[in-house]
N, C-alpha and C positions, 0 to 999 in steps of 0.2 A: 659547448655549454659548460659553465662553471658548476662544479659539484660542491655543495656547501660542506664545510668541515663539520664532523660530528661534534656535538656538544659534550663537554666534560660533565656528564650527569652526576657522577659521584662527587665531584668538587662542588657543584651547585647545591645538591641536596644534603650532603653529609659534611662538607668541609668548610663552606663559606660561613663567616661569622654572623651573617644576617640573611633574612629571606624576605625580600620586598619586591617591588615592581620589576626591577632588573632581572631578578631570579625567575619571576613568573614568565617573563619574555623568553628567557633561555630554555625553560621547560617546555614552553609552547613550541619553540624551534625544534627541540628534541623529539617531541611527539610528531611534528610535521616530517621529521627525518626518519620516522619509523624506528626510533630507539626504544621500543616498548620493553624489550627484555632488560635493557639497562635500567630503565625507570622502575620496573617491577622489583628488580633485585635490590635497588636502593631503598624502595619502600619497605621491603622486608627487613633490611638493616635498620631503617628508621623505627619500624614497629618494635624491634628488640630494644632499641635505645629508649623509646618513649614508655616502654612498659616498666622501666626501672628508674623512676624519678625523672619525669619528662621535663625538658627545658622548653620554654614557650616557643623559641625559634624552631625547634624540631617538630612541635605540634603543628605550627603554621605550615612548615614545609611539607609535612606528611599530609595535612588536610587539604591544602590548596592543590597539591599534585594529585591526590586521590580524586578531587573534584574534576580536574582536567582530564583524568582517565575515566571519567563517568562512573566512578565508584562512590556514589553519593552517600550511602549509609556509613561507609568508612570515613569519608570526609566529615560527616556530621559528628562521628565519635571523637575525632581529633579536635575539630574546631570548636565544639561546644565547651571545651576546657579552657578556651582563651577568651579573655575579656579586655576591653580597653584598647584593642588594636583594630583600626578601621579596615585594613586589608583582610584580616582573618574573619571579621564579622561580615564583611561583604560576601566573601566566598562561602561562608557558613550559610548565609541567607540563600544563596543560589543553590546550595545542596539541599536545603529544606524545601525550596520551591520545586526542585526536581522530584522530591518525594511527595509532592502535593500537600505539604504542611503549610498552607498558604498564610494563615494568621501568624504563625511563628516566624515565617520568612519576612512578613511585613514589619514585624517588630524588630527583627534583626537588621533589616535594611535601614530602618530609622536610626538604630543605635550606631550602625556603621558610619552614617552621615555625620553623626555627632562626634565620632571618635577619629576623624581624620580622612575618611574616604571621600571622594568627590560627592558633594552634597546633592547636586542636580542628578547625577547618575543614580544615586541611592533613592532619591525621591521618585524618579521615573520607574525604577524597578519595584519600589514599594507600591506604586499605583498598579503595576501589573499583578502583583501578588494579591492585592485587594480585589481587583477585577476577577481574578481566577477563583477567589473565595465566594464570588457571586454578588459582590457589592459594586455593581457597575456604576451607579450614580456617584458613589463616594470616590471611586477611582477617577472618574472624569473630573470631578471637582478638584481633586488633588493635581491632576494634570494641568487643568486650567490655571491653577495657582502657580505652577512652575513655568508657564508658557513664556514669560519674558526672557528667561535664560534657557529654558528647556527646548524651545522651538528650534534652536540651533543644533540640537542633538538628534542623531538618527533614531534613537530609542523613543523619543517623543512621538515621532511620526508612526513608529511601529505600534506603540501602545494605543494611540488614537485609532489606528487601523483595527486593532483587536476589539476595541470598544464598539466600533461601527459593525464589525463582523458579528459580534455577540448580539447586536440589535437587528441583524438581518440585512444590513446595507452592504451587500457584497461588493458592489462597484465602488462605493466610497472607500471601503476597506482596502481594496486593491490599489487605489490611488495613493493611499497613505503608505502601504507596504512598498510600492514602487519608489515613493519619495525617500523612504528610509534606506532602501537599497542604493539609490543614487547618492545619498549622503555618505553611506558607509557600504562600499561594494562587498564587504565581508560580514555584513549583519546576518548571521546565520538564521536567526528566527524569522526575519522578514523574508529572506530568500526561501525558507522552508514553506512559509504560508503561500508565497507566490507559486512555488513549484506545485504545491497541492492543488491550487486553483487550475493550473495548466493541466495537471493530470486528470482532474475531475472533468474537464471539458475536452478530453481526448487529445490534447497537444503533447504527446509523449516527448517529442524532440525538445520542445521548450522546457518541459518539466525536468528532463535529464540535465540540461545545461544549468538550470537554476539549482538543482540539488548538488551538482558538482561545485558550483560557486559556494553554496552553503557549507560544503565540506572542505573548503580551501584552507581553513585555519581552525585549530582546536580552540575550545573543547568541542569534540565532534558530537553532533546530535545523532544519537543512534537511530532515531526514527528516520532521519534523512538517509542514512546509510542503508537501512532496510528497504525504504521505498525506492531508492535508486537501484538497488539490486533487483527488486521485483520488476521495475521498468525495463532494465536490461534483459531480464529473463523473458518478459513479454515480447521484446523485440529480437529474440533469438540470439542474444549476445551472452551466451552461457558463461564464458570465462570471465567476463566483466562482472556478471552477477555473482559468481562464486567469489571473486575478489572482494566485493562489498560485504558479503556474509562472513568471509574469513576475517575481514578487518573488524567487524563487530565482535567476533569471538576473540580476537587478539586483545580488544579493549575490555571485554567482559566475557570470559570463558564460560560463564554460567548462563548466558543468554539463550533461553529455551527456543524462542521463535527463530533466531538465527540458525540454531542447530537443525530445526525442522526444515527450514528452507534449504540448507546445505544438503540434507538427505534427499530432498526433492530433486535437486540438481544432479546429485550423484546417481539417483535412480534413472533420471531422464537421459543421462549420458550413456547409459547402457542400451538405450532404445535406438533403433535405426529408422530413419524417416526417408521415404522415397517421395521426393517432391512431385515427380511426374505422376505417381500413383495417386497422391492426394489431389492433384489438379484434375486428373481424369475422373476421380470419384465425385468431385464437386460438379464437373460438367455433366456427369451421368444423372446426379440428383436433379439438376436443373432441367434436363431433358425429360425426365419422368414426370415433371410437373406441368409440361406443356399441355394446354387444353386441346381436346379433340376439335373444337370449333375453329382452331387456327389452320386446319387443313381443308382442302377442297375435296370433300368426300361426296359421293352420290347421295341423293336424298334418301334412298333406301338404306344405305349403310349408316348414315347419320341417325335416321329414325330408329334403327335397330339398336344402335349403341345407346341412344338416349333412353329407350325403354329398359335396357339392361342396367342402367345406372352407371354406365362407363363414361367418365368425363375427361380423363387425362390419359397420356401414353402410359403412365405408371399403372393405371387400372387395367389396360390391355395386357400388360406383362403378368398380371395376376389371375388371368382367366385362360382356360385352355381352348384350343381350336374346336374341340368337341362341344364345349359349353356355348361357344359362339354360334356354331352351326345348329345348335338345338333351338336357337331363337327363331321366332316367327319371321318368315320372309328373308332370313339371312342365309345366303347361298355362297357357292364357291367364288363368284365374281367379287362379292363384298369381302370375302376372306382374303383373296389375292390383293385387293386394293389396300387392305390394312397391313398385310405382310410387307408390301412395298414401302409404306410410310415408316413402319418400324425399322426395317432393314436399313433405310437411309440414315438412321441415327444409331446403328449398331445394336438395335433391340430386336426382340422377337416375341411373338405371342406366347404367353404362358411361361416365360423364363423365370418368373418369380412366383409361380403358382404354388410351389412347395413351401414358401415362406408363410408362416402363420402370423397374422397381424396381432400385435399386442392387444390384450383386452383393454377397454377404456378404463382409465383410472377412476372415473366417477360418472354417474348419470345424473345430470342436473335435476331432473324431475324427482329423483329419489332423495334429494337433500333438502334440509331445512334452509331458510334464507341465510342463517348465520353460517352454516357449513358451506353453502354455495359462495358466499362472500370470501371465505377463507381460500377455497380452491381457485377462485377467479382473481385473487389478489396479484398485483404485479410483483415480479421478483425484485423490482427496485424498492419495494416497501420492506424487504428483508434487510436486516442490518448487516449487509455483506461488505467486505473490503472491496476496494477498486479492482484488485486483481481477480477476485472470484467473480465479480460482476462482468468483467471483460470476458472471462472464459465462457460463462453461460450465454452471453450475448452472441459470441461466435457460433454457438449451437442454435441460434435462432429462438431461444427460449424466452418467452415474454411473461408467462404467468406461472404461478406456483403449481397449477395442475400439470402444465407441460414439464416442469422441473421434476416433479415426483414420478412422472412417467418414465424417467431415465433411471437406469441402474448405476451403481457405483462404478462398475467396470466400463460402462459407456462414457461416463464423465472422465474417468482416468485415461481413456484412450485419446482424449483431446490433448493436443500439444500444449505444453507448459501448464497443464492442469495436474497438480500434485496432491499428495495425501493431506497437506495442510489445508488447501482449499476445500477438499472433500469433507474433512472434519468440520470446517467452518460452516459449510452448507448443512451438514447433518445437524449441527447444534442449533442453527437458526430454524430449521424445519421442526426439530424436536420442541422448540419453544412454542410453536403454534399447533403442536399435536399431530404432526405429519412426518413422513419418512420417505426416502427414495424407494423405488421399486426393488423388491427382493431384500430390502433391509429388515 
């Protein structure tokens, strides 16, 4: 395999007389080659140069490179000082878009198209900014106006997909996103949206492949890096997850969420998991839920258990032999019959009798209709991330009442469930006036 030669970053950023499309391509290659430290050092040198009578060329170099490194506020600071240069105005508009300053971005894209940047590219990007500002009809009208030339651009299909998605047409949106990705295999935004759809529908393998494609070329979308890391972590690929979070921190050392996710991984790496023990525990839980009616008991034994309110094998492990024998018509023959059934599954009468059942979180009859609605709300109605939803789904939790019956320690004992997800759940419960058990 041929290893690409490193880019002369200092020459590109500090010594070349111009900074245009060729230089942007070289900086892109340097970022793909992991030359982050070289780029940051040159940006520091450029910052010193631009602070003392900035040349337009240096402002453009510093601003475009800062945008490529996902430092959008810094890119804005440099590029806002440049006018009449289509390249600078285009990347300034993209940095404004990343900061959710949509109306300003739309104006800057329009100006970039008039000052030499590709007019169709700028019109399509402007439509995207207008759409994100909430003016969907206006965005679609602009797209339709550019369709004669724009339909040959991948970004046209991407922007049309976004409009359909905003209007609730998921399937139509996916078709457009797929078309954009076919036209441009490196269209990071279309690939990101497709990966999100796969993740949402539980296709982790497909989502991972799409996120990896979205990250094949800078500027790296940090959201894609974070989501890919979380998917790797959910699939027990801890080293790959850590790589993604470290890459985010290399690009943006101040990224708080990436720091939290790295702490979760570092904490989980100190925990030892016994796969056989986990499997045995799962099998035991399933056995405890087996109904008594699944077994061929004598009529006397079955009637005695029914009167005592014993319905599952788990119920039998929570009563003592003395309590069973105290039941009417329940004798030694029935006792031996039940012992044999439990012993065949590695259980015994009364083995869990010492465990005290957790008190019910709420009694429906004691609640107002509004309170009952809150407790019976599905956990899917909470505004949780995909990662947190997956974790609580693994616990078999379907309602808010079942969620708040758990303590923080019980949730943290789940594999891949970290402090970040715990804090997210606590925040969402707090918004509806509830909390986890013992919180």
